[in-house]
N, C-alpha and C positions, 0 to 999 in steps of 0.2 A: 823271724822277727817275733815280737811278743808285745803284750799289753803292759801297761804300767798302772798301778793303783797306789795312791797315797791316801792314808787315813789318819786324820787328826795329828798332822806333823807339827811339833812344837820345838823351838830352839831358842835358847837364851844365851847371850854372851854377857857375862858378869850379871848385872841386874837389868840389862836391856833386852826385852823380848824382840827377837828377830822374825820368828815364824810363829803364828798364833792360830794353830788348829787348821792346817791346810788339808782340804780334801780335794782329790783330783783323780779322774779316770781318763787314761789315754788308751784308745783302742788300738789294736794291731794295725800297723800301717798308717797311722795318723801322724800328721805334723802339727804339734801343739806349740804355740809361741807364748812364752811368759813375758809380759811387758809391764812396765811401770817405771816410776822415777827412781833415781839413785837412792839407795837405802831402803827400798821397799821389801827386800828379802829374796829377790828372784835368783841371784847368783848363789846365795846360801842354799836355796831350795834345790838348785841344780846340783850343787856339790853334795847335798844330802842324798840325792838319787844315785850319784856316782859312788858314794861311800867315802868321799873325802871329808865329810862331816857326819857325825852321828846325831840323830835327833834326841832330844830329852824325853820325848813322848811320841807315840804314833808308830805306824808301820809303813814299810816300803815293800811292795810286791812287784816283781817282774814276771809276767806270766802267772803261773801258779806258785812260784817260789817266794817265800818271805826272805828278803835279802837285807833286812834292816840292820843286822849286825855282822853281815859278811864283809870281808875286805874287798876293795875295788876290783882286784884281779879275779875274784870269784863271782862277780855279778854279770859278766859277759856284756859290758857296756864299752863304748868308745867315745871319747870326749875330744872335741875340737876347741882349742883355747883361743882367746883373743891374741895371744902373743906368738902363735904358730907352734912354739915348742919343738922346733926341728933341731936335730943334731948338726951343729955347724960344720963338723969335720967329715960328715958323711954325704955322699952324693944323693941325689933325689932317689935313685934306684935303691940305695942302701937304707935310706930313711923309710921308704915304703916297705922294705923287706924286714926291718928290724923286729917289729912285733911278731911277725910270722916265724922268724927264726927262734925267738924266745918260746914260742908254742910248739917247737919241734917239727914244723912243716918240712916236707922234703924240698930239695932244690927245684925239682920239676914243678911241684905245686906252687912254690913261691914265684918262679918265673912266669907261670901261666897267670897267676893272680895279678902280678905287677903289670903284665901286658894288658890285661883286661881293664885295670884301673887307669892306666896311662891313656888308653884309648878313650875311655869314658870322659876323662877330664882334660884331654888335649895336652898330655904331658910327654908324649912320645919323644919329642926332640929335646927334652930337658933332662932326661934320665941320668946323664953323666955329669950334670952341673952340680956345684955346691950351692947351698942356700944363699950365700952372699952374692951369687951371680944371678939371682932371680929377683923379679919385681915383687912388690907386696902381694899383688893378686896371684902371682904364680906360687909364692910361698904358701898362701892360704889354700890353694888347690892341692898342693902337696900334703898339707896337714889334713885336709879332708880325705885325700887318697889313702893316707896311712890308716885312717879310721875305717874307710870302706874295705880296704884289703883284709881286715880282720873278720869281716862279716859278723858283726856283733848282733845281739838281740835288740839293742837299743842304742841310738845315736844321741849324744848330748852336745849342744853347741852353746858356748858361753861367749856371747857378743863377738862372733868371729870376724865381723866386718868393720869393727870400730876403728881399726888402724889404717883403713884404706881411704883414699880420697873418694869424692862423691861419684865420679864416673866409674871407678873400679867397684865400688859398693853395688852399683846397679848391675854391672856385668856378673859379679860373683853371686849376687842374689838370684839372678835368673838361672845360673848354673846349679845352685842349690835346689831350686824348684824343679828343674829338669831331673836332677839326680834323684830327688824324692819320688818323682813319677816313675822313673826307670826302675829303682830298687824296690819300691813299695815298702820302704823302711819305716819303722817307728822312730820318730824324732821328737825331741824336746829342745826348743830353741829359745835362748834368752836374749833379749835386746831391750834397749831403752828407746830405740828408733821406731816410731810409729809407722813409717813407710814400710820398713822391713816386716813389722808385725802384720800390717794389713795385707801385704802382698804375698807373704809366705804361708800364713796360717790356714790350716783346715779348721782349727779351733783356737780362739784367742782367750787367754787368761789374764785379766787385768788385776795386778796386785797393788795394794796400798798399805803401807805400814805393817807388813807381815800377814795381811789377810787377803782373801780373794774378794775383790770388789764386784767382778762380773765375769761370767764365762759364756761363750757362745761363738757362732760363726762370725768372722770379722765384720761383715756388712750389717749383720743384725745388731751387734754391739755398737757399731758406729751410728746406725740409724735410730736405735732405741736404747740409749744409755740409761743405766739403772740409777745413776746418781750424777750430781753436778761434777764430781771429781772425774768420772769416766768421760762425761761430755767435754770437759775442759782438756783432758789429756789427749784424746784422739781428735785429730783434725789440725791442719795447718793452712791458714791461721786458725786459731782456736775459736770455739763458740763464744759469742758475746752474751753477757748476762745483764739483765735489766730488772731492777726491783719494780714491781707493779702490783696492781690489784685486779683480781678477776671478778666478774659479775655480769649477769645478763648475756652470757655468751661472748663476752669480749674481755680483753685485758688492756688496762689503761695506765698511763703514767705520763710524766712530762716527755713529750716527743714520741709517745707510744699510744696507738689505738689499733689493736690487732683483733680481728675476728677469730674466735677459737673454732677449730674443727670440731666435728660432732663428738669425737672421743674425749675432748677436754672441756666442752661447753658447760658442763654441770658444775665446774669448780667455782667456788666463791671465796673471797678473802685475799689476804696477802700472798703473793707468789713471787717466784723469780722466773722471768721469761728468758728462755735460751733460744738463740737463733744463730745458725752457722752463716759465715760470709757467703757461702755458695747457695744459700736458700733465700736470698733476697734479689730483687730485680729493681734496677734504677728506673724511675719514672721520667718521661720526657719533659723538658722545659721546666725543670724544678717544681713539678706538680707535687702538691702535698700528698703524702702517702701514709701507710700504716706506721712507718717509722720516719722520723725527721732527723737526719744525720748532718751534723756540722762537721765539715771536712777539715782536718788538720794537715794531712800529708797524703799524697797519691804515690803509691809504690808501683812503678811500671815493671812488669815481668816479661814483656814481649808479647806472648799470646793472650795475656790477660793483665789486669791491674787490680790493686787493692786500695780502696779509700779508707784510710785510718782516721777516725774522728771520735766524736762523742755524741751520746743521746742522753739528755737529762743529766749531764755531768759524768756519765759512765762511759768508759771506752768501748768502742764498737768498730768492727771492720766489715766492709762490704766489698764483694767482688764486682769488678767492672769488666764488661766485655764489649767488643766491637767499638763503635764510635764513642761510647761512654768513656773510654780510656783517655781520650784527649779533650772531652767536653767538661770534665770536672776539675776544679781548681781548689787549692787550699782557701778556706774562708767561705766556700759555697755551703748553703744549706739545701740538701737534696732530699727528695721524697723516695722512699723505698717501699715496695710491696713485698710481702712475705709469702713464700710458698706454703700452702695449707699443711702439707706434711712436714714442713720445716719448723713448726712451732713446738717447743718443748717447755713444760712447766715443772718447776722444782719447789719442794717445800723450803721456805726460807730458813727453818731451824735445822731439820734433819738433813737437808740437801738431797733427799731421795726424790727420784722422778715421781710425778703425780699420776702417771699411768704405768701399769705393769708391762714391761717389755717382754717380747717373745723369748729373748735370750735369757738363760738362767742367771740368777742374781746371787747376792751374798750367801755364802755357805753352800752353794750348789756344787755338785761334782759332775 
């Protein structure tokens, strides 16, 4: 396996900038997930690593080799696509063997490699089937197996689970995590699905409009978002944002009176208060709390529920647990307490977090 280093990668299509000076270091054996909304440049960046796109500026290094201008076949990378990209007229065995034959491997080596890959991915009973005889999850495992069989320096995944239903996505996601642990492989994984991003990544890279918005371990990025964009993108349901004014160790607005924790208490002036649905607690018997939520809809999920409503005219969502799931009705005004470490403040103009997070931020690598 090998490390990956991207330095000042830029790419423009026509007059539209797609990548704007991307710097990124992926260490040997690390699983890095590129996440962001559609159009943020994550797939273009992955294709640039693979050699399917050439950057207008910047360098791509795999290990100690500068591969910026090398053809894809010279980079020793394997890519798993969203569309599986299997040969429909070849059996699973033949699909797994195809790349190895092109590289001139012996029949004995190919057989041994296929047996190992099939055992790792649970494909032993499927080797003689054609792709059309497989489920979506099985096809994706074959696509991964074909990449693994090559034993490349670097694995690239381009939204490989987006064609699968929710249950299959969960199963294959676990398989990818197990596979990474077993192989110790260097992987770069692209997704717009934040659940995939949070559960798979050793390191998370949040992209926005062709720039790196934040880099860090998933939980650090989630708990300490560097900007309102990162805070809004990660988390389901998303963080609620309330315009307010800080002063005297508190932040106040209509329906808002929150005590600031020590790290934020010094802030004065206009702010945007951010609170996640999971960081509030419903007070009993409609007691007045730090937040006053007017409930519009209660969304029951089984093990928990979400109260969708508004505070001071701004939308807000609160998680309900236990008896609170049945005790809250549309039209109720309920008091909520906020966990001390669940308070986030953002600058109303720049939208940057008003405390520096431990995770690295814009421009970091």
